[in-house]
Each structure stands twice: as structure tokens, then as C-alpha cells.
N, C-alpha and C positions, 0 to 999 in steps of 0.2 A: 501956651508955654512962653515963659520969658527966655528967649533965645540967648540973651546975654549971660544968663546964669545957667546955661545948659552945658553938659559935658558929654562926650562920646563914651558909651559903655559897650560891652559886648556880652554875648551869650556863649562864649567858647567853652567854658567849663561844662555847662549843661549839654551842649551839642556833642562835645567829645565823649562825655559819659554815655549819652543815649546811643551813639554810634559805636561804642566800644573801642574808641581810638585813643592813642596815647599822645601826649604833648610832644614828646621827642620825635615821633613819626611825622607829625604835622610840621614841626620845625624843619626836619630834613627835606620834606617835600617842597616847602616854601623857600628854603634857603636862608633861614635865620638860625641863630644859636638856640640851644635848649633853654638857656637863661632868658633870652628875649621872649621866647614863646611862653615861658612860665609867667613872666611879668605881664604879658598881654592877657593871658587867661585869668589872672588875678586882678585885672583892671588897674594895675599899678601905673601903667602909662599907655598912651594911645599909639597906634601904629601909623605908618605912612599909608597913603592911599594905595600905592602899588603892592605893598605887602598885604593889606586888607583885601584887595581884589584877588590876589593869588590865593589867600586863605579861602575865600568864597569859591573860587574855581576848584581848588583841590577837594573841598567838602561837597561840591556839587550843589551849592546853595546860592541864593541871591544875597548880595552884600547887605541889604537891609534886614534880612532874616538873622544876621549875625550881629551887626553893629546898629546902635540906636542912640538917640539923644535922651538924656535924663536931666530933668531940672534939679538943681541943687536947692 
């Protein structure tokens, strides 16, 4: 992988759907706005490390199961 041309992506949309969870519930648990969570789920922007780790904790998953690098 060409790391210089890689971006962080996430699997939040698929994970939330498979667990039957809603974005607004996750946003409340993590302490971010519904709009922020929506933008994260749609990969419109990346989150900070602390919010990413909180998301992983709330979902009971490893950080790398949710967030990954994708080469452009």
C-alpha cells in the first residue's frame, strides 16, 4: 500500500445496521452531535483518536475492526 495516498475509512454504517443500532444513540453514548456522527458514518470526515476509541469501546469492538486505511 502507498501510505502517502491512503485515507482512514470506517465500517460504521455496516456495523450499526448489523447490530440494529441508530446513529443518534451512538452519538449520545460517545458525546458527539448527531450531525457529527452522521458525517463519520458517511466517511465525510475522520474522527479524532479519542472519539474513535470511545466508539470502539461503546460498540465492544477493536478499533481496527471499525477503522481502516484505504488507498486512493
